[in-house]
C-alpha positions in Angstrom: 13.5 1.5 26.6 11.8 -1.9 26.8 9.3 -0.8 24.1 12.2 0.4 21.9 14.1 -2.8 22.4 11.1 -4.9 21.5 10.6 -2.7 18.4 14.2 -3.3 17.3 13.8 -7.1 17.8 10.6 -7.1 15.8 12.4 -5.2 13.0 15.3 -7.7 12.9 12.8 -10.6 12.8 10.8 -8.8 10.1 13.9 -8.3 8.0 14.8 -12.0 8.4 11.4 -13.0 7.1 11.6 -10.6 4.2 15.0 -12.0 3.2 13.7 -15.6 3.5 10.8 -14.8 1.2 13.3 -13.3 -1.4 15.3 -16.5 -1.4 12.4 -18.7 -2.4 10.7 -16.5 -5.0 12.0 -15.0 -8.3 9.8 -11.9 -7.5 11.7 -9.2 -5.8 10.6 -6.3 -3.7 12.3 -3.0 -4.6 13.3 -2.9 -0.9 16.3 -5.0 -2.1 17.3 -2.3 -4.6 17.8 0.3 -1.8 20.9 1.3 0.1 21.4 -0.3 3.4 20.8 3.0 5.1 17.3 3.3 3.5 16.6 -0.4 4.4 17.4 0.4 8.0 15.0 3.4 7.9 12.2 1.1 6.8 13.1 -1.8 9.1 13.3 0.3 12.3 10.0 2.0 13.0 11.8 4.4 15.4 13.6 5.7 12.3 10.8 5.3 9.7 9.2 8.7 9.0 5.9 7.0 8.3 5.6 6.4 12.1 4.3 9.9 12.5 1.3 9.0 10.3 0.7 5.8 12.3 0.7 7.9 15.5 -1.8 10.3 14.0 -3.9 7.3 12.8 -4.0 6.0 16.3 -5.5 9.2 17.5 -8.1 9.2 14.7 -8.9 5.5 15.5 -9.8 6.5 19.0 -11.2 10.0 18.6 -11.7 10.5 14.8 -15.5 11.3 14.8 -17.4 14.4 15.6 -19.0 14.7 19.0 -21.7 12.1 19.3 -20.6 10.0 16.3 -19.0 6.6 16.5 -15.3 6.1 16.3 -13.3 3.3 14.6 -12.6 1.8 18.0 -16.2 1.8 19.0 -16.9 -0.7 16.2 -13.5 -2.5 15.9 -11.9 -2.2 19.3 -8.2 -2.7 19.6 -6.7 -2.0 16.1 -3.8 -4.4 16.7 -6.3 -7.3 17.1 -9.2 -6.4 14.8 -7.1 -5.2 11.9 -4.4 -7.9 12.1 -3.9 -9.2 8.6 -6.7 -7.2 7.1 -4.7 -5.0 4.8 -3.0 -8.0 3.2 -6.4 -9.1 1.7 -7.4 -5.8 0.0 -8.7 -4.9 -2.5 -11.8 -7.1 -2.1 -15.4 -7.3 -3.1 -17.7 -6.1 -0.4 -21.3 -4.8 -0.3 -21.7 -5.3 -4.0 -18.6 -3.5 -5.2 -14.9 -3.6 -5.3 -13.2 -1.8 -2.5 -9.6 -0.8 -2.0 -8.5 -0.3 1.6 -8.9 3.5 1.2 -12.4 2.9 -0.2 -13.3 0.7 2.8 -12.1 3.3 5.3 -14.2 6.0 3.6 -17.2 3.6 3.4 -17.1 3.1 7.2 -16.7 6.8 7.7 -19.8 7.7 5.6 -22.0 4.7 6.4 -21.3 4.0 10.1 -19.9 7.3 11.4 -22.2 9.6 9.4 -19.3 11.7 8.4 -18.0 13.1 5.1 -15.6 10.9 3.2 -11.9 11.9 3.4 -10.3 13.3 0.2 -7.9 10.9 -1.5 -4.3 11.5 -0.3 -5.5 13.7 2.5 -3.5 13.5 5.7 -6.2 11.8 7.9 -7.0 9.2 5.2 -3.3 8.3 4.8 -2.9 8.3 8.6 -5.7 5.7 9.0 -4.5 3.8 6.0 -0.9 3.6 7.5 -2.2 2.5 10.9 -4.4 -0.3 9.4 -1.7 -1.4 6.9 1.0 -1.6 9.6 -1.0 -4.2 11.4 -0.3 -6.6 8.5 3.5 -5.8 8.3 5.4 -8.9 7.5 2.4 -10.9 6.5 1.9 -12.5 3.1 -0.4 -10.6 0.7 -3.5 -12.7 0.0 -5.9 -11.0 -2.4 -8.8 -13.2 -3.4 -9.4 -14.2 -7.1 -12.9 -15.4 -6.5 -15.6 -14.8 -9.1 -16.5 -11.4 -7.9 -12.9 -10.2 -7.9 -11.5 -12.0 -10.9 -13.1 -9.7 -13.5 -11.3 -6.7 -11.8 -8.0 -8.6 -11.9 -8.4 -9.3 -15.6 -9.3 -5.7 -16.3 -6.3 -4.5 -14.3 -4.0 -6.9 -16.1 -5.2 -5.6 -19.5 -4.5 -2.0 -18.3 -1.0 -3.1 -17.1 -0.2 -4.5 -20.5 -1.8 -1.7 -22.6 0.5 0.9 -24.1 -0.5 4.5 -23.1 0.6 8.1 -23.5 2.8 9.9 -25.9 5.7 7.6 -25.1 3.5 4.6 -26.0 4.6 2.4 -23.1 2.8 -0.1 -20.9 3.5 -0.9 -17.3 4.7 -4.4 -18.4 7.3 -3.0 -20.7 9.1 -1.4 -17.8 8.4 -3.6 -14.8 8.4 -7.0 -16.6 10.5 -6.7 -19.7 13.1 -4.2 -18.4 13.1 -4.9 -14.6 16.7 -4.7 -13.3 17.9 -2.4 -16.1 18.3 1.3 -15.6 16.3 4.3 -16.7 18.0 7.7 -16.2 20.5 6.0 -13.9 17.7 4.6 -11.7 17.2 0.8 -11.4 13.8 -0.3 -12.7 12.0 -2.4 -10.1 9.6 -5.2 -10.8 6.8 -3.0 -9.6 5.4 -5.0 -6.7 3.2 -2.9 -4.3 4.5 -4.5 -1.1 5.3 -1.3 0.8 2.2 0.9 0.3 1.2 3.2 1.8 4.8 4.3 1.5 7.1 7.1 2.5 9.0 8.3 -0.5 12.0 10.5 0.2 11.5 12.4 -3.1 7.9 13.2 -1.9 9.0 14.0 1.7 5.6 12.5 2.7 3.7 9.3 2.7 1.5 8.3 -0.3 -0.8 5.6 -1.6 -0.2 3.1 -4.4 -2.7 5.1 -6.6 -0.5 8.2 -6.2 2.4 6.2 -7.6 0.4 4.8 -10.5 -0.7 8.4 -11.4 3.0 9.5 -11.3 3.9 6.7 -13.7 1.0 7.8 -16.1 2.3 11.3 -16.0 5.8 10.0 -16.7 4.7 8.4 -20.0 2.7 11.5 -20.8 -0.7 9.9 -20.5 -3.9 11.2 -19.1 -4.1 10.2 -15.4 -7.1 8.4 -14.1 -8.8 10.0 -11.1 -8.1 8.7 -7.6 -10.7 5.9 -6.7 -11.6 5.5 -10.4 -12.6 2.1 -11.7 -9.4 1.9 -13.8 -7.1 2.7 -10.8 -9.0 0.3 -8.5 -8.7 -2.5 -11.1 -5.1 -1.8 -11.7 -4.4 -1.8 -7.9 -6.3 -5.1 -7.6 -4.3 -6.7 -10.3 -1.0 -5.5 -8.8 -1.8 -6.7 -5.3 -3.0 -10.1 -6.6 0.2 -10.3 -8.7 2.1 -9.9 -5.4 0.2 -12.6 -3.6 2.5 -14.5 -1.2 5.0 -11.6 -1.0 5.3 -9.9 2.4 3.6 -6.6 3.1 6.2 -4.1 4.2 4.0 -1.2 5.0 4.9 1.4 6.0 7.6 1.1 3.4 10.4 3.6 2.6 11.7 4.3 -0.9 14.1 7.0 -2.3 
């Protein structure tokens, strides 16, 4: 009961911080477009369906390797301490290349655990992604724009503003020019990736930002870039940098 009470208090404080951020910034998380019931589902981790992925991630953190291989905890120790604030800084340039948080998890798995990389959108990868991201819940996004990352941001920005597909639409035409209007009865959000990985009720599961980007590409009848491709990594980097200063909500909930 004490743990549940502390969790509810933390959710109330988290919601208060989220609202404070909204009052001082014209950017708006799509959290504020949801019904109060769905907001409560996100705020209270005892109601948030993504909690099941976090729990699985905790098991993988402690025991995710094969017999004799290192685990995440062997290198990083307590996830709450070592991963605090980490997700808010990704994507970033590491080891000579741009890495998303998913890419970093797979890099550790291959390079330090000697194991095969997880498939994108696989349950174990999403579980570890959810666990790590939740350690930055309520913290401001802070993606670097240093010389190594700036070129990726610029390429991602170009992709964001480029018309694609049979419908000949760009991301910007929906999420900048028409944000707040309705498409098929649904309110168009500003497109800030503050809640990822996210539990979408329409999916009935949790998914990454790149899954959502591929859905949008399919929606405008464009060829979808592969998970982990340079194009999707650049677009993710631009969107996260565009959201700098906004609060990371992960694990988010959306309809």
